[in-house]
N, C-alpha and C positions, 0 to 999 in steps of 0.2 A: 786747618786754618790757623794762621799765626795770630797771636794775641799780643797787643801792645798795651802796657800799663803806663798811664800818665797821671801822676798824683793818685787820687782815689778812683779814677775812671779806667775802664777797660774798653779797648776797641778791637774788633776783629778786622784784620787787614782785608780790604776790598780791592778796588782797582789800584794799580800802580802806574801812575803817569810819570814819564821821564822826559826831561828837556835835553835834546841832543846838543845844542850849541847855545850857551848862555854867557860864556866868557870869551872875549875877543882873542886872547892869546891862545886859548885851546883851539878855537876855530881855525886860527892861522896854522897851528902845528899839525892840524889834520888836513891842511890844504884847502880850507873852505872859508866861509864867511858867515856872518850872522844876518839872517833875513829880517824883513820888516815885522814878521810875526814869529812866535815860537815854533820850533820844529819838535813835534811830540811823537813819542812811541810808547807802547804799553808792554809791561812785563806781566806774566801771570802771577797770581798770588802764591802759587806753589814755588816760586823762585826765592821766597824770603828765607834768609839765614840770619839767625839772631845771636845775641851775645852768648858766649860759652860754646858755640858750635864751631867745628873746624871747616875751613873752606876746601871742599874736594874738587879738584880740577876735572873737567869732563875729559874722558879718554879720547874723544873724537876731535879734540882741538889741540893744536901744538903751540898755541900762543894766546893765552888769556891775559888781558890787561886790566889794571885797576883804574877806576875813575872815582875819585873822592867827591862827595856831594853833601850839601845841606838837604835834609829831608823834612818836609812839612807834613804833619798828620792832620787831616780834616776831621774836626769834631762836630761841626754843624754843616749839613749839606745845603745845597741850594742850586738854583739856576739863574743865570744872568746876574751874578753878584757884582755889585758896584765895587770898583777898585778901592774907594774910600772905606768900604765896609769889610773888605776881603779878609783882613787879618783877624777879625772877630770870629771867623769860621775855622781858625786853626786851633787845635787842642794842644799840640806840642811839636817840638822840634828834636831831631836827632841827627846823627851823621850816618852816612851810608856809602857803600861802594856799588857802583853800577859796573859789575864785572862784564867784560865783553870778550867773546871768542873772536879775536881780531882777524885771524885767518879766515874764519867762516864769514865774518862780516864783509871782508874784502871781496870774497867770492860772490856774495850776495849783491854787493854794490855793482860789481862788474856785470852781473847777469840782469841787473835791474830788478832784483827780488827784494822782498821785505827782510828786515833784520831779526825777525822773531827768534830764530834758532840761536843766533849769535848773542842775543841779549836776554833771552828768557829761560835759559836752562836752570835746573835745580841749583840753588845757592847763588844765583847771579844777582840777587838783591840783598846785599849784606846790610844789616842794621845794628846800630848801637841801641842802648836804652834811650828813652825820650825824656825831655824835661818840659815842664808846663810852659805853654806859649806866653803867658802873661809876663814872665820874667825876661823875655827875649825881644830885642829889636832886631829883626832879621836883616835889616839893611846895614848893620854895623857889627858884623861878626867876623872872626878870624879862626880858621881851623887848619889842621895839617895832617898829612899822612907820612909816617916814617916806616920804612921797610928795613928790618935788621939794623935798627937804630940810625939809619941814614934818611935824611929828609928827601922825600920824593915829590910831594905836592903841598902847596900852601895857598890857601884861598882867602880872599877878602870879599865879603858879600857885596860891598859897595861897588865892586867891579862887574856885577851882573848887568847884562844888557836888559834883562826883564826881571825886575825885583819880584819877590814872592807875591806881593799884593797884585801886581799886574798879571802874573802867571795865573793866579786864582781867578781873577776877573775874566781873563781870556779863556781859560779852560771851561769855566762855567757858562760861557757863551756858546760853547760847542757841545758840552756834556753836562748832564745833571750830576753834580758832585754829591757824594754820600759820605756819612760818617765812616771812618776807617779807610778812606782813600788816602794814598800816599802820593806826594809829589817830590820826585827827585829833581832838584832844581838846576842841575848842570854841573860840570866839572871844570876846574881851572886847568892850566897847562901842566905838563909833567906826567901825563899818562904813560904807562909802560907795563912790561910783562911781570907776572908773578910766577914763581915756581915752587914746587914741593919743598918744604923745609923753611920757607920764608915766615917771618913773624911780622905782622902788620899792626901798627899802632895808630889808631885814629884819635887825635887829640883836639879838644875844643877847650882852650885854656880857661880855667876857672869854672868850667861846666862839666866836662866829662873826659875820660881817657880810657879807651878800651883796646884790647889786643885780640887778634885773631891769628891762628896758625893755618898754614896752607899744606895740604897733603895731596898725594896723587890719587887718582880715581881708584876705587876698590874693585 
């Protein structure tokens, strides 16, 4: 089980909730749209890959894409959490990559099957270190992904269709949230493939900057 340190607190990663479409431009680049309610899928906690680890591409996929996201860590669980109270349930924030085996996902979509294999493989939930939530306004953040020193994705959280507080309130109306749950809050436009040898830099100006290398499957 992966452990996340936030200040003096430690959390064991529990459920990993992911928002499929939360930025209009990304929904458009995928030929889709944003619905009236969040579209959610879940990754297994065995998918977590943390700072200092290399990203190993799965041998059974020929096209793995990066999806940069703000990630919220739940510190206080609950059910039917009011939107006005939701941010009090967040222990910390980090950046993440929702890695996606795009070829496998495309085949699953065509067959009307779930995306679990495409989204839940080992290492598909990349995470930076986390910062204490009290210092962060999740509605006013900017962060980027560079690959080999070239900008690939740039996000402004004010562009989210469903802000973090709304996501927590909605999720807690369907699931009981627990300490250690992660919420990947959706990716902006600019998703694309990564290949062995790439160096990925996730930067949250003034907060954190972390690098990950990509390698072929062993």
